[in-house]
C-alpha angles and dihedrals in degrees: 000000000000091000089054091054090049093053094045090049091049093050099046107030102092125156116160116192098151139039116287115241123184117181140166124219136173131204093227135033094193126029135167120244092259096053124085120225129211120220119192128196112198127194121192132171097036147037119260116242094178135007124197117188121212127250102269093211111183092024137080118220109233099167144005139184139176131218125189134187103015111168092001121146138182128189122191122185118192091342093309122116107230097166129023120173111169091199125212131321121199135194111197122194125187110210132191115206117238102180134034125238134057108324121190119211110207124229123281120228130224133179120220121178090345095307125109124228127192124210124222122271123251129217117205123189109217115196131188092238144344131080134312124264116216113235118238116248104274096187122074120221134211113244126210134185109259117240110227096168095078121073109212095186086215092291127144092214127019143147124244121198115204123187121207088228137358100204117054146143127267108276094013114139118234136170131238117195121196114203130184117217117199135175092180134061111288110201102171142351138184139174112281099174128004109205117241100229103205113200095027137095107223131211120179114227100177113116105214092190094056121088110245119248117239123215132179125223134178113220120180088345093305124115118235131181111220127209127177105229100176140013125184138178114224129196114193115226098189139036132247134052107332126191125219108204119229123266118241126205133186107225134187110211136182118223135175115268118236088231109102111219124166110202091194095053115098091203094051089053093046097050097036109119107233090199096047117134097229126152094234113126106220089206097049099067134273112320094352131131135181128232139173120243136181108227121197134183137212127284118242132214124199131185113231115199122205117246112261118262093207109096096004106154120223089239092061110121101174102281109152122181141050110306144172113214129195139154135206143174126217094225141006097202127055146138126260110277093026120119127243121199115219109191126196112190125191118186135171137067126314141065092343095153090059100045116123126202131248118229113250119233095261118175114254093240090060122090116221138175138213109286126257109238118219119187124198103179128168123198122211138156087276095057138256122339136157134083143300118202131192118206116198119197108215125188122192115213102187130045122245142081116308139171132219099219121231117260136190130239115196132191137174115243108210092196095061096025093228138106118254125202127200118202109216117211130256119247128210115217125193113198120196126200111265136175131262141061094303094066116107117242111269132180112240120230110254092030099067096044118065124204119247113255118204095200120096113262127197102227092192094059110093090345115176095202115097091004124135091258090050093055092044091053091045091052091048091051091049093050091047089051092052092047092049092047091052093044097049094042089056092047093048091047090051093051091048089058101065097185093050089047091052091049092054092046096044095099094045092052092046091054089051093052092044088053089054090049090051091052091051090047091053090048090048090236094152099181094049092043095056091042094052093043092049090047091051092056097040094046092045092059090043094052098035098051098026093240121149111244090233089065093055127087139154089263099058103033092093091054094047090054093048092051088056097055097263111147117255095245094049091047091052092048091048093051091045094051090046089053091050090052091053092045094052092043099053103025122087088216123091115270114266092227122056109255097240092048090049091052094049093047093049090051093048092049094051090053090049092050090048089053098046102036121098097230 
């Protein structure tokens, strides 16, 4: 029964992805009568449905064998065949000459996908004595440039991690490409272990919806098919020699069984045990079996240099890359109480997700709020590019002519190795008196100027000056002045201390990011949802406890919370939920906690930490 399955599979499994070639070769072009000769018919680029040998007139067939699938390879990703190379099939005949002279062997015939192909003819010179003459190679071969940069380690399938650069600046974006090399059939693969890259900001560049590109490389004389399985953009957050752990994949491969079975041999079919307990998969090809393997790659080390202190401008806030910076306002004339939008836009390539804003030179009499951050990033094989904009809402409270003073935005260009500063323009704002509660108190003409009276007036009668009401109002004004002085001194002192200000604002910023995560959740934007939720938790710890984000990792979050008076159970839950966010963000598998439950739990834990922490 198994033999029948083999033959049916052989006749009807046809997938042609390359040009069909069918050739005949012999090991000798001249042989004596007493010497056998071997004739080989080779088929590449297709699967044989039918093979017809020629009439070996002048020769006696003393042996024959068949070989199928040599060098073939198939790669399947998510159930979709992206590469199918059927390999090479060979029919080998051992012939003994019966007559002398030049004997021509006619072409053999093979059928592939319903179409017949003929091989070339061979002419053999048979002599009565003497020695053999080796036949020249009658079949051309395709040459490729060997790849000596990849170390195979003698493996049939392995992963190679290649960084775009190994020496870079702090905050400089670089790319790591993970490629799988295989010389055997690769049926399926999936992520087994995603490395936790401490000290790096990670952005996935792999497009799961795009069909992978297949390349072919020759390494140490062996042919490998190469597929890029993962590409990430990394932004180092600390200096020194940093290690990137290896990527691990779980792969299902198809290899040739050690059992030797010739489907064209009558004797093999006759003596084959139909009830044998062999490992051959009748639906995987002749003499093939599948097995699961864990494939791992190489670890990488990169050298991260600190940014130079020489020439660092005061306006530098950590932006590293090549950027274009501009600003704009939506109007230059408005009424008191109206809103003006001041927009700062940074576009280009670099550490865009980590860029912070500079405060515009807003007049003191204006009210303004923390900016709304809008990201428009695009991911390609070359990394992250796009723009990040900051929109400030400004409200003038008094009429008059004002100026938004010019400010500077500085960034470090890793290509040139120098700091660059962009001077943003100054804006003139004309504010007119409007109506409403936001208008500053003004004296009205006709009410603040009294008419001159010629009659004699007794200034002591009903005089307001030095009356009880006068002294009470004077005392109230003095107390109000003292209160305002105390209030604004504390506010100015708080803003001067950046770390203390961030601690006070940690909860406010966390609520803002959680709101963005909820919007992404409602819109079913999974990638943005997990990114915003993860940022809310990471940035909350950073701001709340004044710890640089480069010093935080999944491994030390628990200890940081304990040191700041957070109960053990709450600290463990916070670290666990943060780990779940990172897992769902970077793994191709579905998150282990339902998205709504994950959001609710993250919100609850941030509130608990705010309650228990000493800050």
